[in-house]
N, C-alpha and C positions, 0 to 999 in steps of 0.2 A: 502494500499500499503506499502511495506518496504521503507527504505533510508538508503542509505550507505553514510557516510560523514567520512571526513579526517578533524581532527579538530585538536589534539593536540599531542605533543612530549613528551611520558612518559616513566622518568629515571629509576622508580622503577614499580613494578607491582600497580596495582593502582584499590582499591575496589569499583565495580560497586555498580547501586543504590539496594535499598531493594530487588525489586522486578525481578531484570536483573541478567542473568550469565554472568561471562565474560571468552571467546573463546581466548586463547592466542595460536597462529599458527607461525609454522615456516618450511625452507627448508632448506638442506643440500645437499652438493656435497663435495663428497669425491673423491680428482683429486688421491690420491695413489692409490684407487683400481678401478677408473674408476666407480661409483658410485654415485647414486643423491638418496635422499628420503624425506620425509617428517613428521610432527608430529603437533601434539597439544593436549590440555588439557583444560576442562570446570572446571571452581571453580566458585561456589558461593559467597554471598557479604561477606561471612567470611571468604575466603583464602580457603574453604577448598575443596579437589580434589574431582570431583564426576565423573568422566570418564577420559580417554585419549586414542591416537591412533596414528598409526604410521604406515608406508609404503614405500614401492621402487617407484620410478617412471622409466617407460618403455625410457623415454628420459633423456639423461645425462643433465641437464641443470639446472643451480640453477633457473631461473626465473620460469621454468616449475614447479621444486619443491614447490617453495613460492606458487602459484595458485594453483597446487594443494593442499595445505595445508589448504586454505581458502574454497576450494569448498567442500573438504570432511567432513571439522568439521562444515560448515552451514548445509551440508544434515544431519549428524548425528542429529544435534542441531532441525532440524526441523521433524527428524523420531520420536525423543525423546520428542517432543512436550515442548521445549522450545519457547516460544512467544516474547520473550525481551533479546536481544542477545547484547552484545559489543564483536566486533572481534578485536584482536590487531596483526597486523603484522611488524614485522622489516622490510619489503621490501615496501620502500616508492613505488618503480615502479609497484609494483604488485598491491597495493592499489588504484594508480591513475589510471590505467588502466582500473580497475574495475570500477571505479567511473565514467572515461569519457568514457568509451567506446573504443570500438575499429573497424576498417573495416574487412570485411572478409577475408581480407587477410594478414592478420595481423598472426605470426606461432601458436599464442594459441588462436584464435578466437574463437573456440568449446568451449574451457574450460571456456573463458572469458563472453561469453556470455550466457552459462548455469547457471554463477554465477547471472548474471543480471536477468537471470529469473528467478531464485530462488528468488531474493530479491522483486521481486514484489508480493508475496504471502502475505498473510494478518498475519503479524506479524511485529515487529519493531527490526533493525539490525542497527548496527551504526559500520561501520568497520573502523577503525582509525590506524594510524601508532605510533609505538612504537621504542624507541631505542633498541638497541640489551641489553643493561643492564635491562631492563624491560624484558626482554624475556627469561630470563636465562633457566627457565624451560624446555621450546619447544625446545631447544637449544638440550637438552638431549635426547629428543624422535624423533628429527628429525635425529639425527647422529643412532639412533637405526633403522631407515626406511632405512637410505643409507647400511645399512651391511644386511637387511633383505630381504628374499629372497618371500615377499609376498606382494602383493598391498596394501592391508589393515589388519590392526590387531587391534582390539577393546582390551582396558586392563580397567577392573574396580576397581584396587587398582594399586598404583604408585610405580614402580620398584625402589628396592633401591638406584639407582643413582638420582634418582628423588627426594629423601626425604630432603636433605637437601637444594636444591635450593627452594622448597616447603615452607620448614621450614621458611628459609630467606625471604622471601618474604610475610610470614603471622603471623608470630609468635610477630614480633617487635612491631606494630601498634595494635595487637589486646592484647597484654600486656598492653598496652599503654590505651586503649580505652574501654577495656569490664572489669575495676576493678569489678564490680558490680556483675558479672558472678560465679557460682558457684568455676570452675575450678581454676578461678583466684583469689579468696579469699583462696583457699587450698595451691596457690601456694605463695600467700603472706605470708601464715601461716607458713609456711615451710622454706620460702628464704628470707621474707622480701619484700619491695616494690618491682616490676619490675621498675617501674620509676626510684626507686633510685639506684637500681643495672645497670641500663645503665649511668645512669648518675652523679655514685659517683666521686669524685676527690679524692678518697682514695685507696690506693691499697686494692683487696680483697683477701682470699686465697681462690682461689675455687678448689683446688684440692679434697678437702674433698667432693664437691659438685658432684650431678650425671652428667654423658655424657652427659645425655639431655639437662640438665640445662647450662652448661660449653659452651654448642653448642650454645645456646639462648646467652649467656653473650659474643660469639665472633665475633654478628653480629656488622658489622661497628665498630669492633675492631682496635686494632693497627696494624694487620696482614693485614688489609683492608685501612687502611693511617688514621684510627679514626673517620671518617668522620659523624660517628654517633655522637658523643659526642662535634666534635668540631660545629655541626649545629641545635642541639638540646638543649634547656633547658626545665625547668620545667616552667608553668603557676600557679601560687597559686591558689588552689580550694579546696580540700580536705586538711586541715591545721592537720590531725590525720595522714597521711601518709608521709608526708612530712618531712623530719630528718632537724630540722633548721639550725645545724654545717655542715653536709657534702655535701647537696646538693646544686644546684643551684638554686635555687629558686627566687631569686633577683640579676639578673645582670647574668653575667658571667662567677662570681668566685665563690666558697663557700665560708663560712665564718671560716672555718677552715684553708682555705689557707690566707683569706686575715688578718684573726686575730687568731695567733696560740698561741701566749701568752693568750688571754683571753678565749679558747678551754681549755688550758690547766689546766685554774682554773676552771672552770666551772663543776657542780656536776651532769649536764644534757647531757653528751657528745653524747649522741645517742638518746635523745627524739626527738619526733614530734614538730614542731612548736605550736600545740596547747598548749602545755604544759608550754610554755613559756608567758602564758598570761590568759586573761579572756574579755569577753564581759561584757559591762555595757550601757545599754542606747544606742545602735547602737555605742559605742565607744569601739576601742580595748586598755587595757591597758595591758604593759609587765612587766615581772616579773622574775627574773633570781636568780638562787639559784649559789655561788660562794665557792669553798670551803677555802678560806680564801679574808678578807677584800679587796676589788679593791683599789689599789693608786689612787692618784687624777687623775694621765694621762690615765689610763685604765678606768678610771671610766668617763671620758671626752669622749673617744673613744666609750664606748658601749651607752651612753647617745645621743653621735651626730647617731649613727646607729640606733639605735632604734626610733631618731624624722624622720630620713631619711626613715623609714620602714613603 
């Protein structure tokens, strides 16, 4: 038996379980041209685009568009053999109507009853509410549906307007969590640690970088209110990737900001944490190289910081 659940409100696109696909759906009503449409897309647990769809609705009503987005998306999932589906809609009303059911007198009873009957198939479907911020990709497709002359258009590759929202949804967490994959190692070799590039507190000249890389570094940047850097910091794990001075690996400030005078005297300005010490009998011993011998006050600061670390 299938199941439909209204559980969480997601602010950003959320990665489904390993064996589950994520179906994001949305409806759109364009009052300026008196048209309505729907759209949706399917992604795997890596955030990779599988397929999408959009279409126009005969009824110029936003609730109808939201319901049709869910209906067509689930129908395509079933027909294409997907049996574990997380379906995310930003219409709480549509999600609740499907979950609770409606009487035969409801305006969209036929569509809602069709969805509920489909959920009784032998598969696992979770229908949940998401905030609009977590549904940006489908907003693009829903607007395409509203200006379309077709009731259903299937796409196997994302249109150009969808590329940036897909990038923003997927590449930030992939770059920070899949550091063992070949593609990520190539990026680290070319540009340095992705975690470092996102979290550095020093200004970087990115004009010489590729357009694609600059686009990634803009995710959650100053143009978006700086939400990424202000809410994320490194957790110390691989000490050969995180740079001692530049990155915020202890607290919410980098050491280059906390101790600029010590940084100016370091012979290891860009070195990773692993270069500043070694393990012996499960004990870490710090070791620093300085341009000049430290004054008494500087030595006290460095000693206190090492003790705290």
